[in-house]
C-alpha positions in Angstrom: 80.3 108.9 102.6 83.2 107.1 100.7 85.2 104.8 102.7 88.9 105.3 102.5 91.3 102.3 102.3 94.1 101.5 104.3 97.6 102.0 102.7 101.2 103.0 104.2 101.2 106.4 102.9 97.5 107.2 104.0 98.1 106.3 107.5 101.5 108.4 107.2 99.7 111.3 106.6 97.0 111.1 109.0 99.5 110.4 111.7 101.3 113.5 110.7 98.6 115.9 110.4 97.3 114.6 114.0 100.6 114.8 115.5 101.3 118.3 113.9 97.7 119.3 114.5 97.9 120.3 110.5 95.1 120.7 108.2 95.0 119.1 104.7 95.9 122.7 103.5 98.9 122.9 105.7 100.7 119.8 104.8 100.0 120.8 101.0 101.6 123.8 101.5 104.7 122.0 103.1 104.9 119.4 100.5 104.4 122.0 97.7 101.1 120.8 96.2 97.5 121.0 96.8 94.8 119.9 99.3 92.9 117.8 97.1 95.9 115.8 96.3 96.7 115.5 99.9 93.2 114.3 100.5 93.2 111.6 97.8 96.6 110.3 99.5 95.0 110.4 102.8 91.8 108.3 101.6 94.2 106.1 99.9 92.8 106.8 96.4 96.2 107.4 95.1 99.8 107.8 96.7 102.7 109.7 95.9 104.7 108.4 92.9 107.7 105.9 93.8 110.9 108.1 93.8 109.3 111.4 94.0 110.9 113.6 96.0 107.4 114.3 98.4 107.9 110.7 99.7 111.4 111.5 101.3 109.7 114.8 102.5 106.8 112.7 104.2 109.3 110.1 105.7 111.6 112.9 107.1 108.7 114.8 108.8 107.7 111.7 110.2 111.0 110.8 111.4 111.3 114.4 112.9 108.2 114.0 115.2 109.4 110.4 115.9 106.9 108.4 113.8 108.6 105.2 112.6 108.9 104.5 109.4 107.2 101.6 107.5 108.2 102.6 104.0 111.6 100.5 103.7 109.7 97.6 105.1 106.9 97.8 102.5 109.4 98.3 100.0 111.4 95.4 100.7 108.4 93.2 101.1 107.2 94.5 97.6 110.3 93.5 95.9 111.2 90.1 97.9 111.2 87.2 95.2 110.1 84.9 98.1 106.2 84.8 99.2 106.0 87.1 101.8 103.2 89.4 103.4 102.9 92.0 105.6 99.9 92.2 107.8 98.4 94.1 110.7 96.5 92.4 113.7 93.2 93.0 111.7 94.6 90.4 109.0 94.7 93.4 106.4 97.5 92.7 103.8 99.7 95.9 104.1 102.2 94.8 101.5 102.8 91.5 99.6 105.5 90.1 97.2 104.5 88.9 93.8 105.1 85.8 94.5 102.8 85.5 97.7 99.6 85.8 95.8 98.3 88.3 97.9 96.9 92.0 97.2 97.4 94.8 99.3 94.2 96.3 101.0 92.6 92.8 101.5 92.4 90.5 104.4 94.4 87.3 104.2 91.0 85.4 105.0 89.3 86.6 102.0 92.3 86.0 99.9 93.0 82.5 101.1 91.4 79.4 99.2 88.5 77.8 101.0 90.2 74.5 101.6 93.2 76.5 103.6 91.3 78.7 105.4 90.9 76.1 108.3 94.7 76.4 108.6 94.8 80.1 108.5 92.7 80.7 111.2 94.8 77.8 113.2 97.8 80.1 112.8 95.8 83.1 113.9 94.6 81.7 117.1 98.3 80.6 117.5 99.5 83.9 117.2 96.8 85.3 119.6 97.5 82.5 122.1 101.3 83.0 121.9 101.0 86.7 122.9 102.3 87.6 119.6 100.6 90.6 119.2 100.8 92.0 122.8 104.5 91.2 123.7 107.7 91.9 122.3 108.4 88.3 120.8 110.6 89.4 117.9 110.0 86.0 115.4 108.1 82.9 115.7 108.3 79.7 113.3 105.1 78.2 112.7 104.6 74.8 111.3 101.5 72.8 110.2 100.9 69.6 108.4 98.3 70.3 105.1 96.9 68.1 102.6 100.0 68.4 100.3 102.8 67.9 103.3 104.6 70.1 105.8 103.9 73.7 105.7 106.3 76.3 107.3 106.0 80.3 108.0 108.5 82.5 109.6 106.7 85.3 111.2 108.5 88.5 112.5 106.6 91.1 114.4 107.1 94.6 113.8 105.8 98.0 115.4 105.1 101.3 113.7 102.9 104.0 115.1 102.1 101.9 118.0 100.6 99.6 115.9 101.9 95.8 115.6 102.4 94.2 111.9 103.4 90.5 111.1 105.8 89.9 108.4 105.1 86.5 107.2 107.4 84.6 104.9 106.4 81.2 103.5 109.1 78.7 103.8 107.7 75.5 101.9 
């Protein structure tokens, strides 16, 4: 059985279908496409093309059933000239700016150079101990001293569909 990969659009489609008790065929009909296309989007094999009307339709459907829209945040992260990533609690990169050096769909840990992994684990523990993932803390500043000097990150908390995300911007 093929393993699907997490993407914004795949999660949105799954949430919409679950919330409305729709089959892939039913959603395909609403979006004026076919079931196999919805299946590929849901599994993360592809996604609706940028600026395609179906993206706006999916966002509108999400709004109607009170699902938070993550698309604008993802677009902002991807287009940022600053090193910025959006990650979930499982350490999966949901969105990344080109200058961040990270790729979507992989964990931060597997993309972090070995010499920096200790700092990353320390940062993750700091987020856990501080209650970042469980409370309404909206922003945290994190600082540590690495081999090449002081490093800082600004971390902002977002919640979409009941899942908490961290928007991390390096500021060194």
